[in-house]
Wavefront OBJ file of the C-alpha trace (Angstrom):
o trace
v 36.209 -32.519 -2.341
v 39.156 -30.318 -0.612
v 40.986 -27.568 -2.857
v 42.915 -24.920 -0.615
v 42.846 -21.865 -2.847
v 46.583 -21.860 -2.550
v 46.532 -25.150 -4.330
v 44.071 -24.188 -7.175
v 46.505 -24.425 -10.147
v 47.676 -27.608 -8.659
v 44.208 -28.958 -8.815
v 43.620 -27.410 -12.710
v 46.932 -29.215 -13.492
v 45.891 -32.288 -12.569
v 42.219 -31.959 -14.327
v 43.886 -30.858 -17.301
v 45.934 -34.400 -17.356
v 42.930 -36.458 -17.016
v 41.948 -36.931 -20.652
v 40.749 -40.646 -20.400
v 39.669 -42.714 -17.582
v 40.001 -40.960 -14.378
v 42.257 -40.169 -11.488
v 42.213 -38.876 -7.881
v 44.924 -36.523 -6.251
v 45.848 -35.665 -2.628
v 47.998 -33.645 -1.272
v 48.544 -32.832 2.649
v 50.695 -29.929 3.678
v 51.961 -29.291 7.204
v 49.885 -32.364 8.350
v 46.705 -30.813 7.141
v 44.777 -32.271 3.662
v 44.771 -29.430 1.376
v 43.714 -31.150 -2.082
v 41.482 -34.028 -2.146
v 39.989 -34.199 -5.459
v 39.068 -36.714 -8.244
v 37.993 -36.474 -11.610
v 36.978 -38.600 -14.596
v 35.427 -42.388 -14.766
v 36.412 -45.638 -13.072
v 35.243 -48.259 -15.213
v 36.881 -49.746 -18.641
v 33.665 -48.265 -20.441
v 33.995 -44.787 -19.075
v 30.431 -44.628 -17.628
v 30.870 -44.933 -13.853
v 32.179 -41.625 -12.394
v 35.210 -41.632 -9.932
v 33.665 -41.221 -6.368
v 35.061 -40.326 -3.035
v 36.414 -43.750 -2.023
v 37.468 -45.127 -5.585
v 40.545 -47.085 -5.246
v 42.787 -48.687 -7.312
v 45.760 -50.975 -7.676
v 48.748 -48.875 -7.095
v 51.420 -51.487 -8.044
v 54.530 -50.666 -6.629
v 53.778 -47.846 -4.433
v 52.675 -51.106 -2.498
v 56.518 -51.395 -1.759
v 56.888 -47.874 0.221
v 53.733 -49.163 2.477
v 55.577 -52.224 3.145
v 58.783 -50.671 3.832
v 57.021 -48.538 6.188
v 55.558 -51.591 8.023
v 59.118 -52.640 8.323
v 60.469 -49.375 9.651
v 57.701 -49.265 12.401
v 58.644 -53.118 13.440
v 62.341 -51.783 13.778
v 61.477 -48.886 15.693
v 59.381 -51.300 17.732
v 62.323 -53.473 18.738
v 60.910 -56.409 16.701
v 63.238 -56.270 13.700
v 66.929 -55.639 13.302
v 67.533 -54.261 9.810
v 71.073 -55.118 10.095
v 70.663 -58.633 11.213
v 71.153 -61.259 8.802
v 67.967 -62.445 6.968
v 68.261 -65.974 8.465
v 67.840 -64.757 11.883
v 64.358 -64.560 11.420
v 64.005 -67.194 8.312
v 66.322 -70.144 8.969
v 65.542 -71.483 5.598
v 66.764 -68.527 4.050
v 70.364 -69.665 2.528
v 71.578 -66.189 1.135
v 73.912 -64.308 3.330
v 72.494 -61.120 3.118
v 70.575 -58.686 5.641
v 67.207 -57.343 5.870
v 68.631 -53.712 5.012
v 69.922 -55.443 1.646
v 66.469 -56.814 1.199
v 64.885 -53.322 1.539
v 67.462 -51.622 -0.559
v 67.241 -53.957 -3.600
v 71.092 -55.211 -2.986
v 70.243 -58.921 -2.123
v 70.920 -60.030 -5.812
v 67.496 -61.641 -5.590
v 65.586 -59.818 -7.837
v 64.254 -62.887 -9.729
v 64.276 -66.624 -10.106
v 66.191 -68.204 -12.685
v 63.890 -71.507 -12.640
v 60.990 -71.245 -14.622
v 57.806 -71.083 -11.910
v 54.635 -73.209 -12.860
v 51.893 -71.215 -13.768
v 49.787 -70.005 -10.475
v 52.907 -69.515 -8.532
v 52.371 -65.898 -8.273
v 49.287 -66.454 -6.058
v 50.893 -69.195 -3.768
v 53.122 -67.357 -0.888
v 54.700 -70.690 0.245
v 55.892 -71.514 -3.670
v 57.514 -68.192 -3.798
v 59.195 -67.780 -0.565
v 60.372 -71.280 -0.796
v 61.809 -70.514 -4.179
v 63.470 -67.481 -2.910
v 64.797 -68.970 0.124
v 67.032 -71.363 -2.148
v 67.783 -69.141 -5.192
v 71.338 -68.093 -6.028
v 71.891 -64.386 -5.730
v 72.516 -62.970 -9.222
v 75.618 -60.765 -7.446
v 77.434 -60.776 -4.288
v 74.795 -59.419 -1.643
v 75.371 -55.789 -0.650
v 78.106 -55.027 -3.661
v 75.539 -53.807 -6.331
v 71.720 -53.179 -6.755
v 68.973 -53.845 -8.812
v 65.198 -53.423 -8.800
v 63.513 -56.315 -7.344
v 60.317 -55.665 -9.038
v 57.923 -58.162 -7.414
v 60.333 -60.479 -5.152
v 60.723 -57.626 -2.745
v 57.289 -58.189 -1.465
v 57.668 -61.972 -0.617
v 61.290 -61.262 0.658
v 60.271 -58.420 3.001
v 56.789 -59.481 3.496
v 58.169 -63.054 4.582
v 60.967 -61.276 7.026
v 57.968 -59.326 8.601
v 55.520 -62.227 8.843
v 58.166 -64.146 10.834
v 59.236 -61.168 12.922
v 55.922 -60.096 13.948
v 54.033 -63.003 13.631
v 51.307 -60.986 11.373
v 50.505 -61.341 7.775
v 51.810 -58.631 5.537
v 48.109 -58.013 4.441
v 47.302 -57.106 8.245
v 50.385 -54.727 8.473
v 49.683 -52.532 5.304
v 45.962 -52.574 5.875
v 46.664 -50.721 9.288
v 48.477 -47.862 7.258
v 45.494 -47.511 4.502
v 46.557 -50.097 1.859
v 45.066 -53.452 1.089
v 46.740 -56.120 -0.337
v 44.477 -57.351 -3.117
v 40.994 -56.791 -3.033
v 38.674 -59.854 -3.280
v 34.969 -59.093 -4.514
v 32.109 -60.671 -3.002
v 31.994 -64.524 -2.194
v 35.764 -64.487 -2.807
v 37.790 -65.464 0.548
v 38.577 -62.470 2.271
v 35.800 -60.435 1.237
v 35.067 -58.186 4.456
v 31.632 -57.485 5.357
v 30.669 -53.851 6.547
v 29.699 -54.298 10.140
v 32.214 -57.076 11.211
v 34.870 -56.504 13.841
v 37.542 -54.637 12.019
v 35.876 -53.091 9.399
v 37.066 -49.718 8.293
v 36.319 -47.545 5.482
v 39.111 -46.447 2.795
v 41.682 -44.256 4.112
v 41.025 -45.021 7.619
v 43.262 -46.891 9.990
v 42.849 -50.725 9.472
v 40.914 -50.472 6.334
v 40.500 -53.878 4.722
v 38.220 -53.396 1.872
v 35.896 -51.018 -0.067
v 32.940 -49.528 1.171
v 31.021 -50.794 -1.744
v 32.193 -53.159 -4.015
v 31.601 -51.565 -7.261
v 33.861 -48.419 -6.024
v 36.978 -50.419 -7.364
v 38.492 -48.858 -10.218
v 39.692 -50.766 -13.193
v 42.828 -50.726 -14.988
v 42.845 -50.430 -18.596
v 41.968 -53.459 -20.766
v 44.987 -55.599 -22.546
v 47.230 -54.522 -19.679
v 49.938 -56.915 -19.835
v 50.839 -57.495 -15.915
v 52.578 -55.444 -12.965
v 55.861 -55.705 -14.968
v 56.253 -53.087 -17.460
v 58.173 -54.825 -20.046
v 55.971 -56.781 -22.351
v 58.256 -59.930 -21.957
v 57.245 -63.395 -23.224
v 58.615 -66.528 -21.594
v 59.190 -69.782 -23.792
v 55.999 -72.218 -23.497
v 55.418 -74.521 -20.821
v 56.524 -78.286 -21.388
v 59.397 -77.182 -23.697
v 62.008 -78.502 -21.138
v 63.457 -74.716 -20.215
v 63.878 -75.148 -16.634
v 66.058 -72.417 -16.471
v 64.886 -68.756 -17.921
v 67.432 -67.278 -20.400
v 69.197 -64.080 -19.427
v 68.685 -61.307 -19.261
v 67.910 -60.958 -15.437
v 65.160 -58.489 -16.539
v 63.142 -61.167 -18.284
v 63.130 -63.287 -15.149
v 62.312 -60.241 -12.806
v 59.234 -59.219 -14.580
v 58.002 -62.294 -16.351
v 58.640 -65.232 -13.996
v 56.221 -66.536 -12.711
v 54.359 -66.490 -16.107
v 51.267 -65.334 -14.494
v 52.917 -61.937 -14.303
v 52.368 -61.486 -18.221
v 49.259 -62.920 -18.487
v 46.528 -60.557 -20.086
v 44.328 -58.700 -17.719
v 45.908 -60.281 -14.640
v 45.508 -57.484 -12.512
v 41.817 -57.338 -12.925
v 41.270 -60.909 -12.052
v 39.925 -62.703 -8.803
v 43.246 -64.657 -8.486
v 44.855 -61.305 -8.407
v 42.831 -59.534 -6.188
v 42.761 -62.269 -3.570
v 46.581 -62.717 -3.221
v 49.157 -61.409 -1.224
v 51.722 -59.840 -3.627
v 53.014 -57.368 -1.553
v 55.126 -55.680 -4.120
v 52.479 -54.983 -6.714
v 49.133 -55.685 -5.696
v 48.079 -53.105 -3.355
v 44.831 -50.903 -3.564
v 44.245 -47.656 -2.220
v 42.760 -44.261 -2.554
v 45.071 -40.841 -3.227
v 43.771 -39.654 0.412
v 45.045 -42.895 2.319
v 48.593 -42.715 0.538
v 48.813 -38.781 0.890
v 47.579 -39.305 4.742
v 50.285 -41.918 5.226
v 53.050 -40.061 3.809
v 51.640 -36.739 5.556
v 52.144 -38.540 8.780
v 55.155 -40.676 8.624
v 57.304 -37.791 10.574
v 54.911 -38.808 13.334
v 55.006 -42.425 13.193
v 58.892 -42.456 12.659
v 61.192 -40.910 15.012
v 63.377 -38.526 13.655
v 66.468 -40.749 13.756
v 64.644 -43.833 12.259
v 63.178 -41.712 9.793
v 66.553 -40.228 8.770
v 67.950 -44.021 8.701
v 64.855 -45.206 6.404
v 65.309 -42.462 3.807
v 68.826 -42.004 3.371
v 70.308 -43.044 -0.059
v 71.430 -46.661 0.021
v 71.289 -47.892 -3.389
v 72.692 -45.246 -6.088
v 73.784 -45.542 -9.854
v 73.738 -48.575 -12.313
v 70.820 -50.616 -11.620
v 71.431 -54.360 -12.608
v 67.481 -55.131 -13.694
v 66.687 -51.587 -15.271
v 69.638 -51.109 -16.853
v 69.725 -47.389 -16.022
v 70.496 -44.996 -12.613
v 68.183 -45.562 -10.060
v 68.126 -44.247 -6.309
v 66.648 -46.357 -3.259
v 66.740 -45.876 0.315
v 65.642 -48.516 2.891
v 62.422 -49.368 1.102
v 61.695 -45.866 -0.772
v 62.498 -45.271 -4.304
v 64.287 -41.690 -4.489
v 63.639 -39.477 -7.198
v 66.227 -40.628 -10.142
v 66.903 -40.502 -13.872
v 64.255 -43.190 -14.776
v 61.740 -41.922 -12.445
v 62.151 -38.291 -11.856
v 59.166 -38.007 -9.889
v 60.185 -34.729 -7.728
v 62.638 -31.932 -8.369
v 63.982 -32.637 -4.650
v 66.455 -35.363 -4.494
v 65.430 -35.566 -0.528
v 62.040 -36.695 -1.491
v 60.854 -40.242 -0.896
v 58.324 -42.462 -1.857
v 57.489 -44.829 -4.802
v 55.895 -44.898 -8.614
v 53.790 -47.425 -9.445
v 53.471 -49.155 -12.989
v 51.208 -47.331 -15.072
v 51.073 -44.034 -13.380
v 50.567 -44.402 -9.629
v 52.782 -42.173 -7.119
v 53.203 -41.466 -3.576
v 55.526 -39.237 -2.107
v 56.690 -36.829 0.688
v 59.024 -34.074 0.731
v 60.166 -33.248 4.080
v 61.860 -29.982 2.980
v 58.454 -28.425 2.223
v 56.541 -30.551 4.435
v 54.099 -31.856 1.906
v 53.176 -35.535 0.932
v 51.228 -36.184 -2.501
v 49.460 -38.912 -4.127
v 48.091 -39.604 -7.631
v 46.115 -42.878 -8.420
v 44.995 -43.220 -12.038
v 42.565 -45.868 -13.474
v 44.198 -45.534 -16.955
v 47.317 -47.329 -17.226
v 50.121 -45.709 -19.024
v 52.994 -47.166 -19.609
v 56.341 -45.115 -19.622
v 59.501 -47.238 -19.540
v 61.633 -44.336 -18.869
v 60.820 -40.481 -17.286
v 58.142 -39.197 -15.401
v 54.445 -39.947 -16.337
v 53.086 -37.108 -18.404
v 50.219 -36.514 -16.093
v 52.862 -35.964 -13.142
v 54.852 -33.387 -14.919
v 51.830 -30.423 -14.854
v 50.879 -31.414 -11.017
v 54.699 -31.319 -9.821
v 55.610 -28.171 -11.880
v 52.377 -26.510 -10.434
v 53.168 -27.613 -6.967
v 56.894 -26.527 -6.895
v 56.364 -23.431 -8.975
l 1 2 3 4 5 6 7 8 9 10 11 12 13 14 15 16 17 18 19 20 21 22 23 24 25 26 27 28 29 30 31 32 33 34 35 36 37 38 39 40 41 42 43 44 45 46 47 48 49 50 51 52 53 54 55 56 57 58 59 60 61 62 63 64 65 66 67 68 69 70 71 72 73 74 75 76 77 78 79 80 81 82 83 84 85 86 87 88 89 90 91 92 93 94 95 96 97 98 99 100 101 102 103 104 105 106 107 108 109 110 111 112 113 114 115 116 117 118 119 120 121 122 123 124 125 126 127 128 129 130 131 132 133 134 135 136 137 138 139 140 141 142 143 144 145 146 147 148 149 150 151 152 153 154 155 156 157 158 159 160 161 162 163 164 165 166 167 168 169 170 171 172 173 174 175 176 177 178 179 180 181 182 183 184 185 186 187 188 189 190 191 192 193 194 195 196 197 198 199 200 201 202 203 204 205 206 207 208 209 210 211 212 213 214 215 216 217 218 219 220 221 222 223 224 225 226 227 228 229 230 231 232 233 234 235 236 237 238 239 240 241 242 243 244 245 246 247 248 249 250 251 252 253 254 255 256 257 258 259 260 261 262 263 264 265 266 267 268 269 270 271 272 273 274 275 276 277 278 279 280 281 282 283 284 285 286 287 288 289 290 291 292 293 294 295 296 297 298 299 300 301 302 303 304 305 306 307 308 309 310 311 312 313 314 315 316 317 318 319 320 321 322 323 324 325 326 327 328 329 330 331 332 333 334 335 336 337 338 339 340 341 342 343 344 345 346 347 348 349 350 351 352 353 354 355 356 357 358 359 360 361 362 363 364 365 366 367 368 369 370 371 372 373 374 375 376 377 378 379 380 381 382 383 384 385 386
């Protein structure tokens, strides 16, 4: 563990907040790890202690890592963020730009047609459906949280522009899309070429299978609202409004009880929601974004692009190109210039360029807070900014 004396009060606030389950907290300041601590248990029964390399599903924090991969591709000249999506994805019918996808402005936050069960795990099924979907609003005119579609939209553009799978791009940044268990397709073996440990560049899986943290039992799914779709076979080809229902509950797999602890979830590529990482890896990434991206690229990546009423969340949100900025629905940091992302259930990762710090919090217990900060963050950020 690491606890710089100057951050002792932050660590105390973190530990006081772990009442049930377990969690990890990592802080990087001035490019140096100053906090790397964990506390509690990692399994549902509360018997297995949290360990150094315990990683959990961080849900929408995955979006920020995927966005970082997009900015790196743009910086390398492999992706033009102002170009039409169809430049890279010819089958894509909506007249919108790559930047609109990143800023939640494309109007493709949800699919109207009810998708078959199992579509969540089928990359081609989801990208084909999005390629032909009619936007919910004229692209670029409004914004609405692309809760799950963000991953397939940005991920497919990246896949076509770079020739690499989103899973490989995020793994290089310390986040594994899904987490296969032994015997499942994609399970990595220590000693194989490309094997890395958690938190290391190119990490592709756990150093020990049991070190994966578990979500709270009874978890509905990655979409926070507990929506229920009409039963299959009722002729409901198109789902009813509002858009929020379609965004969080279509495909229906999204609201299947316990979905995030299934083998299907862990073996799929769902780049907006099924990233697994340690707090150390996330804080390390956000702590070095200023080294990975040039000042110009970083300024463009983190400048506000979408502010005000969110068509999906029905409240005021703020986004840059792929990063969630502190907002009324998710006030994760007091500095409006901070950038990062929150995750359903309590995960958080962000950087504050003015203080030159990066913070990551990864809990095992899912705690749903539809609006406002997770109550476990508040003591930590209060202590950090005191």
